[in-house]
Every structure is written in structure tokens, then in C-alpha cells.
C-alpha positions, 0 to 999 in steps of 0.5 A, a space after each residue: 417768438 411774438 404772438 398776440 394774446 388776450 391776457 387775464 388775472 382773476 383771483 378771490 378778493 380778501 381770500 387771505 383775511 377769510 382764511 385767517 378768520 374762518 380757518 383752512 377748511 372753509 378756505 379750501 372749500 371755496 377754493 374748490 368752488 372757484 377753481 371748478 367754476 373757472 375750469 367749467 367756464 374756460 374749457 366751454 369757451 376755449 380759454 386756457 389756464 396758464 397757471 394757477 396762482 394760489 387763490 387766482 389764475 392766469 387765463 390766456 386766449 386768442 379770442 378777446 371776446 371769449 376771454 371777457 365772457 369768461 371772466 364775467 361768467 366766473 363773476 356770475 357763477 361765483 355770485 349764484 353759488 353764494 360765495 363769501 368772496 367776490 372775484 376780481 379781474 383784470 384783462 388786456 390784449 397784445 403782442 408778447 414773447 411766447 418764451 419756451 413754448 409756455 410762458 409769455 413775457 411782455 407789457 400786456 401780461 404785466 398790465 393784466 396783472 396789475 389791473 387784477 391787483 387794484 380792481 375792487 372785488 366783484 369788478 372786472 377791470 380791462 384796457 380800452 383796446 379789449 373793452 370793444 370786444 365785449 359780448 353784446 350782453 356786457 356793459 362797459 363804463 366810461 374809461 377812467 384813469 387809475 394809478 398802476 405800480 411801476 408806470 409813470 403815467 395813469 393808465 386808462 382802463 373800463 370796468 365791464 359788468 352785465 347790462 340792465 334790461 327793461 324786459 324780462 330776461 331769460 337765462 342761457 341754459 348753460 352759464 345762466 347769464 341773463 339775456 333778451 333776444 337782442 343781445 343773444 348770441 343765437 336762439 333755439 327751442 326746447 322740447 316743448 317749443 319754448 324760446 331758448 337764448 344763448 350767450 355764445 356759440 359755445 353755449 349753444 354748442 354744449 346745449 346741443 350736445 347734451 344728453 337727451 331722451 328718446 322720443 318714446 321716453 320724453 314725458 313718461 311717468 318714469 322719465 320727466 320732460 327733457 331739453 328745457 
């Protein structure tokens, strides 16, 4: 059965060397943080973790924008967690064969894996055809050629990151990605009427479903103001 999907591979750059230098306990702690961050981002954005690969993972999505947002969120969250290692990512989109219901066979899968292998730590390398689907708050480099093992010709890729804004930014209340109104997916107001910006509708939906105090309990001495 042929299907179109977005594929991404992510891993912790330098994990093997760090394990040798700092020991298994430190490695396991970092890996637990990485997997928690990846699970949370994927679950909220509708991206499937197809398989864990030691210090990395293979991700699959029918929505390429959600996939790219997930990769950038994982990068951002690991930096915010002061990870001693950075995350590297590779992603593509294309037609593959869905084999036995849970495995994907095809060129896009191989390319995504290779792009992750060659990406420097902290970089998101993607094929040109998927770069156009990046969220508005993401930046993209000019396309450049890379050498990929097993490929005769150089492959053209784009490196994704976060846009720089001259104005003061506001963090999405769920994933903490920095935003300005022009690139936000949507906006709302909190309990005190302040503007809230969202990087995606999935983050807005999570925010809308957050636990809230009753009107009587808001701002009481025992219950601090919630909703901001």
C-alpha cells in the first residue's frame, strides 16, 4: 500500500561520547528528559513516534507543518532544559510503501535518516519540498547541497530555525516558543485580559482545556490567579 507521509529522525548529538565520559547514570537521565520532551511535543501536535532508536527516534506524520513544528519544539525544549547535548534532526516528505501495517519502505525514509546523520548538533536539515510547509515562526536558510552516503549526486537541503524578531516576543503558554502577533497561529486573552499568542491550534486547544479555578476561587488568598 502506497501512502504519503512526512518522516523525521532525531537524536542526541554526541550521546555515545558523553556516556563514556560522564557515565551511564548521567546518560540515562538525559535520555529520559529527551524522551519526555519528544513524547509531549508529538502527542500534542499529532505526530507519531514510529520507533525509538536508542538515543533517537523516528517520527511520522500526515501533516508536514506539525512535523516541522515538533522538531523545532524539541530543539527549543531541550535547550530550555539546559541539556548538555543538542538535538539534530532530518526530515522529508514523500510517497512510501506501508509494509505490514507498521513499517515504511521508501526513498523519503532513507533521506530523512541520512539528513539526521549529517546534521550538526542543534540543526534541523530538511528537504526543499517540506521546507515550504514550515510554521510562520520558523526561519529557513537558502538551499545548499550536501553529500549523502549512498547517493551519487549532491542533495539539496534547507536548515530550519527560529525567526528573529525586532519587536518584543511573547512565549506560547504551552510550548514556550517565542512569537509576535504576525506569526502566531491564533490569539486569546488570559484571566486578566492580557494577550496570549499560540504557535499552533494544538497548543491553543491544550491551553483551552487546562484546569481552571471557579470564578469564586480566582485570586483568593489560598488560590492564586490562574489562566495566565
